[in-house]
N, C-alpha and C positions, 0 to 999 in steps of 0.2 A: 571517401576525403570522410562518411560517419563513423567508419569504424576507427579512422586512424585520433579523429577526436574524440572517441570515446575512450583510448587507452592513453590519453593525456591526462596527467594528474590534474587534482581540482583545481590548484593554484595557476597553473596554465589555464587551464579552462576559464580561469575566473579573468588572469590578463586578456586574453583573446576574445574574449565576450565584453570586455570593457571598449577593448580598441572598438570592436567594430561597431559598439551600442553608439559609441561617440561619433562614428562616422557616419551612422546612417543620419544620426540626429542632426551633425552637419548637412549631411544629404538635401533632407529635407529644409532645412535652413536658406541653401544655396538656390533653391528652384524659384524663388519671389526673388533672392539676393542678385541674380544675375538679371531681371526684369526691372529692378530698379535698379541696379551701374549701366544699364542699356537707356535708360530714361536721364539718370544724371547727365550721363556723357551728351545725350541729346541737348539736353536743357542747358549746359555751359554751354554750347557751340551756339545754343538762340540767343543767349545773353550777349557773347563775344560777336556775334553776326548783328545784332541790334546797338550795342556799343559802336561799332566799326563806321557802322552806318552812319549813326548821331555826327561821327566826329567828320567823316566826308562831308557830312550837309552842312556844316558849320561857316563861317565867312569862310573866305579865301585866305586872310591872313591870318586867320587863324585855326585853318582846316590842317589834318593830319595829310601826313605825307601818304601820296598816294602809293607808294610803292612801299614805305611800312605795311600799310593797312593788306597788303595784300600778303607780304610775309608774315603778318599776324594772321590771316585766313590759310595760309600755309602753314602753318605750323598747328592751326587745328585741324587741321586735315577736312578744311572746308572749298570744295570745290565750288559752289553759286550761293549766291546769298542772293534774296527779293524780299523787299520788305511790303506787305498790302495793308492797307488803310482802306476805310470806306470810299473815299473817294478816288484812288488813286494806286499804281501798282508801280513800283519802282525796283528796277534790277540794280542791283550791285554788284556783284561778280557775277560771270555767266563761267559755263566752267567748258573744258578745253576739251571738246569732242570731236573722237577721229572721225574726219569725212568720210571715208571707207566702210565703215559700218556704225549706227548706231548704238551704243549698248545697252542694255535691257534697264531700264527703272521700275523700281519699288517703291511707292507712293507710300507714308506712312502719317497719319495728321493725328497728332498727341492730342491736341481738342476736343477728340471726338472717341478713345483709345481707351476701353474698359482692363480691369485687372487682369482679365483671361487673357484678354489681346496680346496686352503687354507682356504676359509672360511664353504665350504660344508666338510671340512674332521675334520676342528674345532668345529663346532657346533654337528657334529658325535661323537663326543668326550665326547663332553659337555654332551648328551643323552645319553649315552651309558653303559652299563649295565656287571657287574663283572671286570675281571682285566686278558686284556690279555696282550701280551706281543706286543712292538712296536720298528720293526729294520728301525732305521730314516735312511737317507742319508745325509750327508749336507759337505758345505766344509766351515772351519774356517777361518776368516778373513787373518790367516797371512802364511796360508798351501796354498802356489802357489806350484799347480800342484796334488795335494794331497788330500780326501776326506777320512770323519769318519765316520764309522758307527757304531751307539751307539742302544743299545740294552734297552727300559725303558719298566715300567711297566703303563700299559695306564689308573688304578686307580690313581698312584700318579699326571699324567697328566690331569687325570682331577678334583683331588683336588683339584690343583693349580688352575683352569678354573675355580674352582664353588668360590675358596677363591678369584679370581680378579673379578668377578658377582658379590660377594658380596661385597665388597669393591664400587666397581659404584655402585650396586645397594642403598647403604649407602649415597654417595656423592651424587650422584641425587636427593633421598629425603630429604638431606639439601640444597642442592640447590635449588631444587623446594619448597622449605617450604620459603625461604629466600625469592628466588623468587616471588614467588606468593605473600610474604608477602608485598616486596616493589610495588609491584605493585598496588595491593588491594589498598594499601595506596594513592598510588598515583591519579590512575582512579578514587578512592570514592570522591578524594577532587576535583578533576577534572572533572569528571562523576556524581559519582552515589550522589550526595552530592547535586548536582545544579540542576541533577533531579526529586532529591525527593522533591525539594523545588517546581519545576513548579510543580507536580502532585497535592501537598496539595495544591498550589494556585487554583488550576484550581476544584478540589473536592471542597474548599471554595469558592469560586468565583458561583460555580454549585448551591451553597445552597443559596446563598445570591447575586445572580448579580449588585444589585440595591447598593450596599455598594460601597461607592467610597475608604474607605480602604481598599476592595479588592484585587483592583486594584496592579497587579504587580510592584513591584516595579526595573529596569534592576539593575543588578550590574556590568554594565558600560565593561564588557568583552567584547573582540573583535574577541573572534573567535565564531563560527556555536552555543553554545551556550546562546551565548551574541546575537547573532540576534534572534534564537528562543526567548528570556526573554522580546526582543524589539516587536518582533513581535507580544506574546501572551500580552503584555502589550497594544499596540495600537489594539488588536482585542478586548478584554476586556472593553477599554473604549469606543471603537466605539459598542457593544454589549448593555453597560450602557448607553449611551445615546440615542440607538433606543429604547432600552424599555421603558425609561422615554419620551422618543417623543410619542412611538406607546400607553401609560398609558394614555398620554394628550389626544392623540385622538382617544383611546377608550373612557372615558368621555364625550368629545366634541362631539364625535358622537351620543352616548346617549341621551345626550343632545337635539343632532338636531331629533333624532329622535323621541322624545318627543314634543318636537316647530311642529316638520313638521304634524306629527299627527295631534294636536290639529288647526295646522294651514289649517291644509283638510280641516278639518270639516268646520270650519268658512268660509274658500272660498266657501264651495260647499252650503253651504247657500247664501250666497252672487253670485253664479252663480243663482239661482233660481232668485231673486230679479233679476237679470240682466237681465232674460229671459222674467220677466214681463216686466221691461223700455223697451225692445226692441218690446213691443206690443202698446206704449203709441201713442197717436196718434200725441203728441205734434215732431215739425218738427227737433226742437233740440236736443230733447233726443233722437229721432229714428236716431240721426247723430251719435252720443256718444255712442249708447249701443255697436253698432261692435267692437269699439277700446276696450271698457270694459269689453266682451264679450274673448275677444284675451287675452287680461292681465289676466284676471282670469283664462283662460286655460292652458297660462303658468305657472302659478303661482301654478295652478293645479296638473303640469307636471312635476315641479320642485320638490314639496311635492313628488308626488307619484315614483318618481326614486329616490328621496334620502333615502323613506323608503325601497324602492326595493334592493340598494346598502347597507344598513344597514343590512335587514334581509337576505343577500345571506349567505347560507350553502350550497356552488358548491360542497364539497369534498362528500354530502351524497347524492349520483347519485344511480337515481335508473335505470340501463340500459335496454333496453328489445330489443330486434329488429321492426320495424316498415319499412314500403314504405316511403320514404324522399319525395316524389311527392303529396302526399299526407297533410305532414306538410308543404308542400310551399304551397299548395294552402292554404290549412288553414290561413297561415300569408297574404297572398292576401287577403284572405275575409275579414279580421278583419281591412284590411286599404283600402279594395274598397271607402271607402268613403270620402276618400281623394283625389280623384280625380285625380289620375295617370294609365298610361296602364302599365300593369302586366304580364309577360310573363313566362309562369311554364317552362323552357326546363329541371328538374331533369328527367331521365327516371324511368317509369314505374317498370322496375323490380328490380330497384336499392334498395334493403333494407339496413338500414345500423341499427349499436348497440349502440343505445347513451339512456340519459336519454332524453325522450321523451320532458318533460315538459319545462327544461331550454334549449333545444336545441330552441322550439318552442320562448321563451324567448330571446335567442341573435339573433336568424333571426330576428325579430320582431322588434325590438331595429336597427339593420341594415338597415330594409326596409325602417321605420319610420324615420332615420334620410336622407336617400337618397330622400323622399318622401319631407321632409321638405325642400331639396335643391331644388328641385324640384322646390314647389310652388315660392319660394324667385325669382326662373326667369324666370316660363313658362306665359305666358299669358291665356286669358280665352279661346282660344283655343287649347292651344299647351301646353297640361300640362308636358312631357316628358315621358319615359320608365324605369321602374324597370324590370330589367333582372336577373333570377335564374338559373344558371344550376349548372350540378353536374357529374361528374366521378369518376372512381376509376387509381389510378394512382400510380402503385408501392407496390401494397396493401395496401394503404388509400384511403379516399375518401377525394374530392377534390371538396368543392363549390364555386362558386362565384357567388356574388352582385352585380348588375352592374348597374350603373344610367346615362343618357343622359345628367346630369348636368352640371354646370360650373368647376365641381371638385374642391379640399379643396384648399383653403389660404394654405398661407407657415406659418403661424400662429397659426393651428391648427394641422399640420402635425405633429410638436415636437413634441407635448402632446396629440397625437392623444387619448393615451388610459390610459391617467392619468385620475382619478376622477376629476371631477370638473375645470379639465384644457382644454378638449378638443372640446369645444363647439366650433363651427364657426359662431355662430348666436346669435343677442342678447336676451338675457335673457333665453337661454340652459342651462342645467344644467352641461355637458358634462360628462354626466353618461351612456349615451346610450352603447355608444362602450367601454368605459370601462367596464361596468355589460357583454356586448359582450364577450372580450376578457375574463374575468375572466373565465365565465361558458367554452370554450372552451380550455382554459388550465387546468381546472377540469377533463375535457375530455381527457387530454393529447394531445392534438390540438393545433392548434396556428394559433390565426385570423393576417392576414398581410393586408397595402394597398398595395394592387398591381397595381396600376393603375391610375395615378390623376393628367388629364390635362383638356383643355377647350372643350372638348368632352363627359367629364363623370368620375366616380371615380368607382374602383371596387375595391371590398374586398374580399379576398381569407381565408375561413376558410378548413384547413387541419387535418382532423381525423384521425386516428389511428384505427388500431383494424382489423377485420375482416367482410365484406363485400358481400354481394350478390344480 
């Protein structure tokens, strides 16, 4: 039943729920209404029995015909009537009882019955079976100091309650259908249709997000749906612009990768020629050679970083456990020729789970950036120190890469991890930190600049997951 209801449209659900809720409300009203109908049924018969008794007690010449009174009682389904006063008890009509078996008699006193008793007795009669006699005691409106006992058929009362409940049900059906139709019509125009329009637009935009005509045109409503239309239109425009920008950047990146690849080959040939020029005996040539070699090295590094960034697929990680200290030692071995002091403080017992190759690239880029900063400020005798520490904190691995350089300039901090923007030296690509940050993000971690002042810079890598 739940699955069938879930597969229905929003409009159908709205219509069905409205009908159900109206029926529930009517049922809640019906519970005390049945009790009131039962009380009104008895009170009307108390009044009729009392008035008939007054007619029978009048002067003989003005008294009502006894047969007419009995017919009146029979029409009202009254089988017996007794008038009670302070000093007397007068039998007006006695019920005809089968002498072969006395029927069961249920006694009800309306002068003492409370609200809960009324409801319980009414529904007890509603669900009863057979035809018992009910002796009910009540006080008519104008019978001061007197009460009336009447004997009625339980079946007659039950039939009246059935008829009343049936009328209530039919009335509820009409009200619920009319209400459901009006609510459906109103909500369909105010909510369902606009939501359906939003859904159709989202589906169409998903199929062709770069189509300018697929962007939703807000209706100008001032309610929540109007706000949703405005937000959706703005989001679709932003997505379309972003996709267009990324398409252009992808084409540009593909072109740059091809150019960088060819340029790298050309620069490698030029570097070989510069090595030969460095061995020349001509003093002027030997003087220019270091500058030429340095320029070629920067160009080759730029081409290498560009190609590396273009080929990055950090989502395809091959994680495995390995000792972090060994990886740090490998990074320092590969940067030892740069002439700085390296301190590996990673604990020997610390084993992490990560992609070893990718994490090596991230650490290498950060260490190389630190070495470059130290080489620009250090003299021949003092090149500075690069230190890597690691420890476990709150179930995550923290790796600190610190140097004793001059720190990062303010203009480099703002776009430190943005490609081609975070370079702090002339001729730099600005890709080293960006590549490292991308690799750490792919591991579910975070790369941040923890400190940067005149005593040096410290980068912090936080890698989630188990470690031992």
